[in-house]
N, C-alpha and C positions, 0 to 999 in steps of 0.2 A: 364766225357765221351768223350768230344771231342776231349782232349788227346790222349785216348786210341784209338780215329779211326785214327786217327794221324800217330801216330806208328805204326799202323795194315798195313796202305795205304803207308810206308814208307817201312816194312820189305818185304811188297807184291812187291813192284817197284824192290828192291833189290834180291831178290832174284827168280823172276820171280815166282811168286809162288801166288794160290789163296787160300783166309781168310777161316782156317779149325778152325774149334770148338775144339781143345788139345793142348800139351805141347806146340805148337810152336804160339800158340794164346799168344799177346804179354800181358803179366798181367795187365797192366792198361787199356788196354779194357776188360778184367775179371772184374776189381776190377769197372771201370765206370759202365757196363752193371750189377754186383752186386746191386752198387748204385740207379739206376734205378728201379731193380727188388723191394727192400728194402722200394723206398720212394710210389712206386703204392702199392704195399700191405697194406702201411699203411694211404694211404688216401682211401682205401676201394675197389679196382682192384680186381676183382674174381681170375683172374689170373695173371700168370707169364709176364709181356710182352718182357723182357728182357732174359729170358732163352737161347735161341735161336739165334745163330750168325745171320743166313739168315733173320729172322722175323723181327730181331731186328732193320740191317740192311737196309731194306726196310721202316720200319719208321722211318728211319734216313732220307729219301730221302723226308720227309713230314716236314712242320714247326712242332716245337716241341711244342707248345702250343696243337697241333690239335690230338698226339696222345698219349702224357704223362700226364703223373696226374696232380692234379689240381695244387700244385705248379709251374708243368710245363705252364700250362694255366696262374697264376698269374704273371709269373713273364717279367718279364721290355722285354725280350731276346724270347720272347714267339712265336715271328715268326723269328726264327732263321731256316734257313734248316742245315744240316749237313752234308749230303753226295749229291752228283751230281746223279742225276739219272740215266742219260746217261752214263756215263763213269767210275761212280762209287768213285772219289775221293773226301776228301773233298773239302766242298764248303770253300769259303773266311773265311764267318760267322763262320765255323768250325775250322779255323785255329787260329782265333782272339781270340775264345772262349777259346784255346788251349794255348792260351799266345808264339806264336811262331813267332810275331812281325810283319811279314809282309806276303803276302799273294804268293809271290813267293818264300818262302822258301826250300818248299818242291823238286818244279823245281830245286831251286838253285843246293841243295844238289845232283840232280842225273841229271843234264844236265848243270850249267851254269859253272863249271868249266872251262869246256873247252872255251866257251865265254869269260870268265874274262880273261884267259891268254890269249887269243888272243886279245881282246879289250885292255890288258897293253901293246903288243906289238902293238897294228894298232897305237898308237901315237896320234896324230891330225884328223886319219881316225878312230877314233873309234867309234863315235857317227854317221857314214853314217855305220858301219859295224854291229853295234848294231841294226838299223833300217832296214838295209838290208836283216837280215836275222829274225828276229819278223814279220815283214812285208810279206813276203814272206810265213810264215808258215801259219799264219790268213790267208792271200787271198785265200792260198791255200794247205790247212791242208791233202789232199787224191790226191796222183798223181801214175803215174807210176811209175817203179823202174827204168825205162833209167832216167824219169824227173829229180825223183831228185839226182841221182848219179850227172846227170849236172848240177842241182843247187850243189852240193858241189862241184866241182869240179870249178864252177864260185865263189865262195868263200874261195883262194887259204890256207888264213888263217885257215879254219876248217875244210878244204877239210875232213880228217879226222875224225870229229865230228858230224857234220852233219846227217852221216847214222845212230847214235844211237839215233837222234829223232823220229826217225821213227819207227813204229812198221809191220808186216805181216798185209796184210786185215784178218778179221775176215771170216768163212764162213758167220757168220747172215747178214754180209753187202752186199750179192750177192743172187738175185731170179733168181738161177738156176747157171746158167754165167752170167747174167745179172745185171751191178751194175750203178747204179742211184745216180745221185751225186743233193743234195738240191741246188737247184738255188738262194738261198740266199747266202750260205754259203759255197758251194761246198764240204759238208761233206757227206758222205754216207747216202743214207737212208736206215734204217735198214729193215729186216723185222721183223713184228708184229703178235703179237700172234690174234689180231685181223684183220683178211686179208678183213673183210667187210670194216671195218672204215677207215683201211690203205691200200691200195691193190697195193701200187705202195711202201710201206717203210714207215718210219717215221724218221728226223731228230733225233740225238739222242743230239746233241749240244742246252742246258734250254736256252741262249739268245735268240736263233733261233726260237724254239718252240714258247716262251711266247709273241715273236714281231711279229709272221707266225702262226696265225691259222689254214693252211692248209695248209701241205702240196704240195709242187710245186715242180715237175720233172725238174732241167737243164741238165747237158750232161748226156748221156748214152753210154756205153761200153760195148761189151760183152767183156767178161773176161775166156778164156779158161783157164789159168794158171794164179791162184790166188795171186803165189809168184810173178809175174809181175809185183802189185803193190802197193803200202805202205800208212799207215795212220799216222798222226802224234801220238805220245804216248799221252796214254790216260791223262794223267796229263798236257802235254800241250793240249790238246785239253779241259781241263775244265780250266787252269789258263790263258791261252794264247788266246787261239782261241773262245770260247767263248765269252770272258770278252771284246777279241779285236774286234768285230763285231760293238758295240756301236763306239767302238774307232776310226776304219776306216771310219763308214758311217758318223760320224761328221768331223774326217777331209777332207772326199771328199767333203763335204758339202760345208765347209766352204773355202775349197781350189778353189773349182768353181766359187767364189766373190772376193776372196783376194788373195795377193801374200804372204803375210809374216804369213805364219802356217808352224808351224815347225812339225810333227810327231815322237815321243819321243825325243827331244831334251834335248842334254845330257846325254847321255843315258839311258836317261825315268828315268830322277828327272821331268816331268810330261807327262803325256801321248801324251796334244795339246800342244804347243808354242804358241802366237801368239803376233806379234812385239817384238823379240827380249824375253827378262824379263819383258815385260809387265805383260802378261796374260798368266798362269801356269794353263792347264783342266787337272785336274785326273777324270776319268771317271771307277768307282766302282759299279758293279753288287753283292751289298750283300741285299740280301732278308730280314733283321734287322735293322730298323734305328738306332735304342740301339745300336748295335754293331759296328756300322760303326759309329757311334757319339762318342763311346769309344774309336777305334779307332784313331782316328782323334785327339781326344783329347790329347792321351797319345802322340802323334809322329804324324808330319804333313809332313814327309818325306823330299822330294824333292822339293815340293811346295812352300816352305821356300825361297828359291832362287828369285820366280815372285814378281813384284809388286799387285797384283790384284791375289786373289787364289780361284781357281771353282774346286769345286768336284762336276762332272753330273754324273746323278742316270738315268738309263735306266727309259724311261719313264714307263714301264711294270709292275715294284713295286712302281711307286708313284699309277698306277692304283688302285694297290692291297691296298695300304695304302695309302688314301689324303695328311696326315699329318709326310708323312715321311721326307721330307726334315727338317720342322718343328721341328721334333722330333731330327731328326740328329744336328740340328743347338743348340737345346737348351742344350741339351748334353756335346756340344762342346763347346758351350761358344765364344763371339767376342775377344779372348784375341789375337788370331792369324790370325784373318783375314778372316776366312775361312767363301765361301758364297756354300750353298748347292741349286746346280737347275736340273731341268730335261733336259735330251740330247736333248730334242725338243726345249725348253726353251734357251740353251746357243746357240743352230745355229740361233735361232730367232734374240737375243740379237747382236750376233756378226757377222750374215752376211751382212758385208756393206762395 
């Protein structure tokens, strides 16, 4: 099921088409939906919960244990959310369950070719180039087209690639001709069907919504021509911007009190490095502690370069599951010296 959702997203991104329940739907997704339906019917469901793609993908935006048949609720991975409700991309949990190996695999296919080529040519400046591009997109994912082009020209190694990282502003991001940006993440506040609850719109970035319960308007712009604005591609919104919010918050917090903090050291060996190679911190936004534990049990990635290795979990996941860090630690084991902590606890421990 997870593999089918990943393949469908790759095909949609590649062909710039929406998911259709016809011959163009990936066979893996059809197979996955059929298996879900079969398990549900065998478990006593009175209806076929996975016969319609639109209804099925809507369910996949919630933890599988909430909507799936009994075996799903009893599975260790019952807390896994497969699709991002805001931008429709597979979540990190989904990618891991699909055995893709690393949550950046989809954006590597689509966006990273130009970035890898530029990094290879940059030599000793590769780390600064990577940090500049990624940090800029996380901090400002929605901007005027002219500002996007200025950003591209400021990075000559990638001037031809960066415009492809952005898409035209969708109509749903505007309230008439008014564009409101979220005060917390600078993403558009999309118009919601519930205008009573969300009269100013609603942020589509999962990590932002889960951190800040109330909508807060930042910049407001009048947009006579939507083509004058750009927003980061949905995949980048899901894999860079959303997870990047707690990364940038932690980086800014630590940088305010100490001078040895580095963002995305060694071209993303970790999200944050402290005191050179002494401490590596990887911020991970997985809904399931089991899935993230399995991910690091298989491969600790760039954290292996650091003496102390910390996986920082956004606090909102720990509020949902108080045993999150303990569960992840139990599955990972102690062989690689990994520590699982909340983002706020990491900030407290190293703010000296």
